[in-house]
C-alpha positions in Angstrom: -20.0 17.3 -3.8 -20.0 20.7 -4.8 -18.2 23.1 -7.5 -16.3 26.1 -6.9 -14.3 28.5 -8.9 -10.9 29.4 -7.6 -10.2 32.9 -8.6 -6.9 33.6 -6.9 -4.4 32.5 -4.2 -2.4 34.9 -1.9 0.4 34.4 0.5 -1.0 37.6 2.4 -4.6 37.1 4.0 -5.5 40.9 3.8 -4.8 40.7 0.1 -7.1 37.7 -0.1 -9.6 39.3 1.8 -9.9 42.4 -0.1 -10.2 40.1 -3.3 -13.0 38.4 -1.9 -14.6 41.3 -0.6 -14.3 42.8 -4.4 -15.7 39.7 -5.8 -18.6 39.3 -3.6 -20.0 42.5 -4.6 -20.3 41.0 -8.2 -20.8 37.4 -7.6 -22.2 36.9 -4.1 -20.7 33.5 -2.5 -17.1 34.5 -2.2 -14.9 32.7 0.7 -11.2 32.5 1.4 -9.9 29.1 2.5 -6.4 28.6 3.9 -4.4 25.7 2.5 -0.7 25.4 3.1 1.1 28.6 3.1 -2.0 30.3 0.7 -5.2 31.8 1.2 -7.3 30.8 -1.7 -10.4 32.7 -2.9 -13.2 31.0 -4.2 -16.5 31.6 -5.5 -19.7 29.5 -5.5 -20.9 26.4 -4.3 -22.4 25.2 -7.5 -24.3 21.8 -8.1 -22.8 20.8 -11.5 -19.2 21.3 -13.2 -21.2 22.9 -15.9 -22.5 25.8 -13.8 -19.1 26.2 -12.5 -17.7 26.4 -15.6 -20.1 29.2 -16.6 -19.0 31.1 -13.5 -15.4 30.6 -14.6 -16.1 32.0 -18.0 -17.7 35.1 -16.4 -14.8 35.9 -14.1 -12.9 35.7 -17.2 -14.4 38.3 -19.1 -13.2 40.5 -16.2 -9.7 39.2 -16.8 -9.6 36.9 -13.9 -8.1 33.4 -14.6 -9.8 30.9 -12.4 -10.3 27.2 -12.4 -13.0 24.9 -11.3 -12.6 22.8 -8.3 -14.4 20.2 -6.4 -15.8 20.5 -2.9 -15.9 17.0 -1.2 
């Protein structure tokens, strides 16, 4: 699998899309996935957990608290 960083979760799809668009201007690979009642904004399809952790630290410097997830 690959790793990604979840940067946010929204009930409102439009809010998730706006946040995704904002992040994609800086980080490129940003996308929204729906899971249950939430639209999750994630960044990257990274090959290692270390690379994903480095991306998480980059977004944290912008005041965004994210976390690493694994895509299976």
